[in-house]
C-alpha positions as CSV (number, residue, x, y, z in Angstrom):
1,M,55.0,-1.0,-17.0
2,N,55.8,-3.2,-13.9
3,L,52.5,-4.1,-12.1
4,S,53.6,-2.8,-8.7
5,L,54.7,0.5,-10.3
6,Y,51.3,0.7,-12.1
7,F,49.4,0.3,-8.7
8,K,51.7,2.8,-7.0
9,K,51.1,5.3,-9.7
10,F,47.3,4.6,-9.5
11,F,47.2,5.1,-5.7
12,N,49.3,8.3,-5.9
13,S,47.0,9.8,-8.5
14,S,44.6,12.6,-7.2
15,Q,41.8,11.1,-9.4
16,S,42.1,7.5,-8.0
17,S,40.2,8.1,-4.8
18,G,37.3,9.6,-6.7
19,I,37.3,6.7,-9.0
20,I,37.2,4.1,-6.1
21,L,34.3,6.2,-4.5
22,I,32.3,6.0,-7.7
23,V,32.8,2.2,-8.0
24,C,31.9,1.7,-4.4
25,V,28.7,3.7,-4.8
26,L,27.7,1.5,-7.9
27,I,28.6,-1.6,-5.8
28,S,26.4,-0.4,-3.0
29,L,23.6,0.4,-5.3
30,F,23.9,-3.0,-7.0
31,I,23.8,-4.9,-3.6
32,A,20.9,-2.8,-2.4
33,N,18.8,-3.8,-5.4
34,S,19.8,-7.5,-5.5
35,A,18.9,-10.5,-3.4
36,S,21.8,-9.7,-1.1
37,A,20.1,-6.5,0.1
38,G,18.7,-8.1,3.2
39,S,21.9,-9.9,4.2
40,F,24.0,-6.7,3.8
41,Q,21.6,-4.7,6.0
42,K,21.6,-7.4,8.7
43,F,25.4,-7.1,8.5
44,L,25.2,-3.4,9.0
45,D,23.0,-3.9,11.9
46,K,24.9,-6.4,13.7
47,E,26.4,-5.4,17.0
48,A,30.2,-5.3,17.2
49,G,32.6,-4.4,20.0
50,I,32.7,-5.1,23.7
51,N,29.7,-4.6,26.1
52,L,32.2,-3.6,28.8
53,F,32.5,0.3,29.0
54,H,29.4,0.4,26.6
55,L,31.6,-0.1,23.4
56,S,29.2,-2.4,21.6
57,Y,27.5,-0.9,18.6
58,P,26.1,-1.7,15.2
59,V,28.6,-1.9,12.4
60,S,26.9,1.2,10.7
61,I,27.6,3.2,13.9
62,W,31.2,2.1,13.9
63,I,31.4,3.3,10.4
64,N,29.5,6.6,10.7
65,D,30.7,7.6,14.2
66,G,34.0,5.8,14.4
67,L,35.8,5.7,10.9
68,M,34.2,9.1,10.0
69,A,36.0,10.6,13.2
70,I,39.2,9.7,11.4
71,F,38.1,11.2,8.2
72,F,37.3,14.5,10.2
73,L,40.7,14.2,11.8
74,L,42.3,14.3,8.3
75,V,40.0,17.2,7.4
76,G,40.9,19.1,10.7
77,L,44.6,18.5,9.9
78,E,44.2,19.9,6.5
79,I,42.4,22.9,7.8
80,K,45.0,23.6,10.4
81,R,47.9,23.4,7.9
82,E,46.0,25.7,5.5
83,L,45.5,28.2,8.4
84,V,49.2,28.1,9.5
85,E,51.1,28.0,6.2
86,G,48.8,27.5,3.3
87,E,46.1,29.2,1.2
88,L,44.2,30.3,4.3
89,S,47.4,31.8,6.1
90,S,46.9,35.4,5.1
91,F,43.7,37.4,4.9
92,K,44.3,38.3,1.2
93,N,44.6,34.7,0.2
94,A,41.9,33.3,2.7
95,S,39.1,35.8,2.1
96,L,37.9,34.8,-1.3
97,P,37.4,31.2,-0.7
98,I,36.0,31.9,3.0
99,V,33.5,34.3,1.6
100,A,32.7,32.0,-1.3
101,A,32.3,29.1,1.2
102,I,29.9,31.1,3.3
103,G,27.7,32.1,0.2
104,G,27.9,28.3,-0.8
105,M,26.5,27.3,2.5
106,L,23.9,30.1,3.3
107,I,22.2,30.2,-0.1
108,P,21.6,26.3,-0.5
109,A,20.3,26.2,3.0
110,L,17.9,29.2,2.2
111,I,16.7,27.5,-1.0
112,F,16.0,24.2,0.9
113,S,14.2,26.1,3.6
114,I,12.0,28.1,1.1
115,F,10.6,24.8,0.0
116,N,10.5,22.8,3.1
117,F,10.1,25.2,6.1
118,G,7.4,23.8,8.4
119,T,7.2,20.5,6.8
120,Q,8.4,17.0,7.8
121,Y,11.5,17.6,5.8
122,G,12.5,20.9,7.4
123,N,15.3,19.4,9.5
124,G,17.2,18.7,6.4
125,W,18.2,22.3,5.7
126,G,21.8,21.3,6.4
127,I,21.9,18.7,3.6
128,P,22.8,21.0,0.5
129,M,25.3,23.1,2.5
130,A,28.2,20.4,2.1
131,T,30.8,20.0,-0.6
132,D,32.5,16.6,-1.0
133,I,36.2,17.3,-1.2
134,A,37.4,14.0,-2.8
135,F,34.8,13.9,-5.6
136,S,35.1,17.6,-6.5
137,L,38.9,17.6,-6.7
138,A,38.7,14.3,-8.6
139,I,36.7,15.9,-11.2
140,V,38.8,19.1,-11.6
141,S,41.9,16.8,-11.6
142,M,40.5,15.0,-14.7
143,L,41.0,18.3,-16.6
144,G,44.8,18.3,-15.8
145,N,46.7,21.4,-16.8
146,R,43.7,22.7,-18.8
147,V,42.6,24.5,-15.6
148,P,44.8,27.0,-13.7
149,N,46.4,25.7,-10.6
150,S,45.0,28.6,-8.7
151,I,41.4,27.4,-9.5
152,K,42.3,23.9,-8.0
153,I,43.7,25.6,-4.9
154,F,40.6,27.8,-4.7
155,L,38.3,24.9,-4.9
156,A,40.3,22.9,-2.3
157,A,40.3,25.8,0.1
158,L,36.6,26.5,-0.5
159,A,35.9,22.7,0.2
160,I,38.0,22.8,3.5
161,V,36.2,25.9,4.7
162,D,32.9,24.3,3.6
163,D,33.7,21.2,5.6
164,L,34.6,23.3,8.6
165,G,31.1,24.8,8.3
166,A,29.4,21.5,8.0
167,I,31.2,20.3,11.2
168,L,30.0,23.4,13.2
169,V,26.5,22.8,11.9
170,I,26.7,19.1,12.9
171,A,27.9,20.2,16.4
172,V,25.4,23.0,17.0
173,F,22.2,21.8,15.2
174,Y,22.2,18.0,14.8
175,T,23.2,17.1,18.5
176,E,20.5,15.5,20.4
177,Q,20.3,15.2,24.3
178,I,23.5,16.4,26.2
179,H,25.0,14.5,28.9
180,W,26.9,17.0,30.9
181,T,29.4,14.7,32.8
182,Y,30.7,13.3,29.7
183,L,30.9,16.7,28.0
184,L,32.9,18.2,30.8
185,L,35.2,15.2,30.7
186,S,35.5,16.0,26.9
187,F,36.5,19.6,27.7
188,G,39.0,18.3,30.1
189,I,40.6,16.0,27.6
190,T,40.6,18.7,25.0
191,A,42.3,21.2,27.4
192,L,44.9,18.3,28.1
193,L,45.7,17.9,24.4
194,F,46.2,21.7,23.9
195,L,48.4,21.8,27.0
196,L,50.6,19.1,25.4
197,N,50.9,21.3,22.4
198,F,51.8,24.2,24.5
199,L,54.5,22.2,26.2
200,K,55.8,21.3,22.8
201,V,55.1,17.5,23.2
202,K,55.7,16.0,19.8
203,K,55.3,12.2,20.3
204,M,52.1,11.3,18.5
205,I,51.2,8.6,21.0
206,F,50.6,11.3,23.7
207,Y,47.8,12.8,21.4
208,L,46.3,9.7,20.0
209,I,45.5,7.9,23.4
210,P,43.7,11.0,24.8
211,G,42.1,11.5,21.5
212,A,40.6,8.0,21.7
213,F,39.2,8.9,25.1
214,L,37.9,12.1,23.7
215,W,35.9,10.2,21.0
216,Y,34.5,7.9,23.8
217,F,33.3,10.8,26.1
218,L,32.0,12.9,23.2
219,H,30.1,9.8,21.8
220,H,28.4,9.4,25.2
221,S,27.9,13.2,25.9
222,G,25.3,13.4,23.0
223,V,27.6,15.8,20.8
224,H,28.4,13.9,17.6
225,A,31.6,11.9,18.2
226,T,33.1,12.9,14.9
227,I,33.8,16.3,16.3
228,A,36.6,14.6,18.2
229,G,38.6,14.2,15.1
230,V,38.6,18.0,14.4
231,L,39.5,18.8,18.1
232,L,42.3,16.4,18.1
233,A,43.7,17.7,14.8
234,F,43.8,21.3,16.0
235,S,45.9,20.2,19.0
236,I,48.5,18.4,16.9
237,P,51.8,20.5,16.6
238,T,52.8,22.1,13.3
239,N,55.2,24.7,12.1
240,T,56.0,26.8,9.0
241,S,59.4,25.2,8.4
242,D,60.1,23.2,5.3
243,V,63.4,21.8,6.8
244,E,61.6,18.9,8.8
245,P,58.1,17.8,8.5
246,S,56.0,18.6,11.5
247,P,54.0,16.0,13.6
248,L,50.9,17.4,11.9
249,E,52.3,16.8,8.3
250,K,53.6,13.5,9.2
251,L,50.1,12.3,10.5
252,E,48.4,13.9,7.6
253,H,50.6,12.0,5.3
254,K,50.0,8.8,7.0
255,L,46.1,9.3,7.0
256,H,45.7,10.2,3.4
257,F,45.9,6.6,2.0
258,P,43.7,4.8,4.6
259,V,41.0,7.7,4.6
260,N,40.9,8.0,0.7
261,F,41.2,4.3,-0.1
262,L,39.5,2.6,2.9
263,I,37.5,4.8,5.0
264,M,35.7,6.8,2.3
265,P,34.9,3.8,0.1
266,V,33.6,1.9,3.2
267,F,31.4,4.8,4.1
268,A,30.1,4.9,0.4
269,L,29.4,1.2,0.6
270,A,27.5,1.4,3.8
271,N,25.5,4.4,3.1
272,T,24.7,4.4,-0.4
273,N,22.7,1.1,-0.2
274,I,19.5,2.6,-1.5
275,T,16.8,0.1,-2.7
276,F,15.1,1.9,-5.5
277,S,11.3,2.1,-5.5
278,N,8.7,4.1,-7.6
279,E,8.1,6.3,-4.6
280,M,11.7,7.6,-4.7
281,L,11.2,8.8,-8.2
282,G,8.3,10.7,-6.9
283,G,10.5,12.0,-4.2
284,L,12.6,13.8,-6.6
285,T,9.6,16.2,-7.3
286,S,8.8,16.4,-3.6
287,T,9.8,19.5,-1.8
288,L,12.7,17.4,-0.2
289,G,14.1,16.4,-3.6
290,I,13.5,20.0,-5.0
291,G,15.2,21.5,-2.1
292,V,18.2,19.2,-2.1
293,I,18.8,19.3,-6.0
294,G,18.0,23.1,-6.1
295,G,20.2,23.8,-3.2
296,L,23.2,21.7,-4.4
297,V,23.2,22.5,-8.1
298,L,21.9,26.1,-8.1
299,G,22.4,27.2,-4.6
300,K,26.1,26.4,-4.6
301,L,26.6,28.1,-7.9
302,I,24.8,31.3,-7.0
303,G,26.0,31.5,-3.4
304,I,29.7,31.0,-4.3
305,N,29.7,33.4,-7.3
306,L,27.4,36.1,-5.8
307,F,29.4,36.3,-2.6
308,S,32.7,36.1,-4.6
309,F,31.4,39.0,-6.9
310,I,30.5,41.2,-3.8
311,A,33.9,40.5,-2.2
312,I,35.8,41.4,-5.4
313,R,33.8,44.6,-6.0
314,L,34.5,45.7,-2.4
315,K,38.1,45.0,-3.1
316,L,38.4,42.4,-0.2
317,S,39.4,39.9,-2.6
318,S,40.6,39.2,-6.2
319,L,39.9,36.4,-8.7
320,P,42.5,33.4,-8.4
321,Q,45.5,34.1,-10.6
322,D,45.0,33.4,-14.4
323,S,41.4,32.5,-13.8
324,S,38.1,33.7,-15.3
325,W,34.4,34.1,-14.1
326,M,33.5,31.2,-16.3
327,Q,36.0,28.9,-14.4
328,M,34.4,30.4,-11.2
329,L,31.1,29.2,-12.5
330,G,32.6,25.8,-13.1
331,V,34.0,25.7,-9.5
332,G,30.4,26.7,-8.3
333,F,28.9,23.6,-10.1
334,L,31.5,21.3,-8.8
335,A,30.9,22.5,-5.2
336,G,27.5,21.2,-5.7
337,I,28.9,17.7,-5.4
338,G,27.8,17.1,-1.9
339,F,28.0,13.2,-1.8
340,T,29.7,12.2,1.3
341,M,29.1,15.0,3.7
342,S,25.4,15.7,2.4
343,I,24.6,11.9,3.0
344,F,26.2,12.1,6.5
345,I,24.0,15.1,7.3
346,A,20.9,13.4,5.7
347,L,21.4,10.5,8.1
348,L,21.5,12.9,11.1
349,S,18.5,14.9,9.8
350,F,16.2,12.0,9.5
351,K,17.5,9.6,12.1
352,G,15.5,6.3,12.2
353,Q,13.4,7.5,9.2
354,I,14.7,5.2,6.6
355,T,12.4,6.3,3.8
356,L,13.2,10.0,4.2
357,Q,16.9,9.0,4.3
358,N,16.6,7.0,1.1
359,E,14.8,9.8,-0.6
360,A,17.4,12.3,0.5
361,K,20.3,10.0,-0.6
362,F,18.7,9.5,-4.0
363,A,18.2,13.3,-4.5
364,I,21.9,13.8,-3.3
365,L,23.1,11.3,-5.7
366,V,21.2,12.9,-8.7
367,A,22.3,16.4,-7.6
368,S,26.0,15.4,-7.4
369,F,25.8,13.7,-10.7
370,L,24.3,16.8,-12.4
371,A,26.8,19.1,-10.6
372,A,29.7,17.0,-11.7
373,I,28.7,16.9,-15.3
374,L,27.9,20.6,-15.4
375,G,31.0,21.6,-13.7
376,F,33.2,19.4,-16.0
377,I,31.4,20.7,-19.2
378,T,31.8,24.4,-18.1
379,L,35.5,24.2,-17.3
380,S,36.2,22.0,-20.4
381,M,34.3,24.6,-22.7
382,E,36.4,27.5,-21.1
383,A,39.6,25.5,-21.7
384,K,38.6,25.0,-25.4
385,K,37.7,28.8,-25.7
386,N,41.3,29.5,-24.6
387,N,42.7,27.0,-27.1
388,G,43.5,24.5,-24.4
389,T,46.2,26.8,-22.9
390,I,48.5,24.8,-20.7
391,T,49.1,26.3,-17.3
392,E,52.0,25.7,-15.2
393,E,51.4,23.5,-12.2
C-alpha cells in the first residue's frame, strides 16, 4: 500500500485517536519516571504568552484552559448536532441515553461520596462521573461489526450527554471566586453570538473572534474558561438539510483532526506525567482510590443499567435495536473509561495539591484500564454467543 494512503487510512480510522492517546499516556508515564521528569515539569510550569492584557500563563494552563476549550467546542458542536438532527433529536431516541447518562453520573458520585464524605478527598466527588468519548468509542470500534451499530450510537450519545453533565458540574461546582464585571462581559458576548445566529450570519469569522473574547472574559471571571467552547458551539448555525453542510458541520469536520490527533494527545502528555511512588500504591486502597475505582468501574455499570432498566419498564424507552442486556452491561463497563474528563476534574478538585492529584490520576488510570478490559471481554463474549453475527453498519 502507498505510504500516504496508509497514513490517510490510519488517521481516518475511528480507532486511531484512541491508539495515539494510549501511546501518549505511556510516553508521559515514561518521562515522569525518568531523568527527564524535572525538565518536563519545568517546561509545563514555564510562562508563555504576552504580559499585556494579562495573557501570560504557564504552558500547563494554556493546555488545560486554552486547548481544552477547543476540545469542549467540538463536544458542544456534537451535542448541538445530535439535538437538532441526530440521536437526541426526538424524545424516544434521546430518552434512553439521557436517562442512562444521568444514572451513570449520579451513582458513581454517590459511591465516591459514601467513602469520602467529610474527608480531605470529599471535593473529588465529580471525578468518577465522566466518560471519555475517545477511549470508549475506540474500544467498541475494535470489535467492528460484531457489535450492533445501535449500541455504538447509544454509547456515543450517552458519552455526549455525560460530557454535557460534566461541563455543567465544572461550571457550577468547580468554579472559584467570581469577578462579576468579566462575567457580565461574558454574558454580553454570549448574547451577541446568539444574536448573530438569529440574524442568520453564517461566516465563521464573526463567531470565532467574539468566541476568543468570550474565552478571555470567562477566564478572568473565575468561571472555568473551557465553558466558552460550549457556549460558542451552541451559537454556531446548523440545519437539518443534507443538501449543503451547515457552518456547524463544516467547523465540526475541521476540528476533528486537530482535536483527536493534537489537542487530546497533548493533554494526555501534559497530565499523565505521574511519578510513581510506594505511597501511590497505598493510595489505591485509600478511600480516594476506592471511591474513584468503585465509582468508575461499578458505579457506571450499575447506574447506566439500573436507570435504563427502570426507563424501559416504565415504557419511556426501549433497548437499542438488535441489542441485548449483556451488550448494555458491556457499554456500562466501557462508560467507566473516565480518562480525559476524570483527570480534568481531578485537577480542578485538588488544585495545588500535587500528591492528591497524582493519587487520583493513578486511580483513574487503573479504573479506566479495568473498565476497558471488562467492557471488551463482555462484548466479545456476547458476540461469540451469537456466533459472531455480523450486523449491518
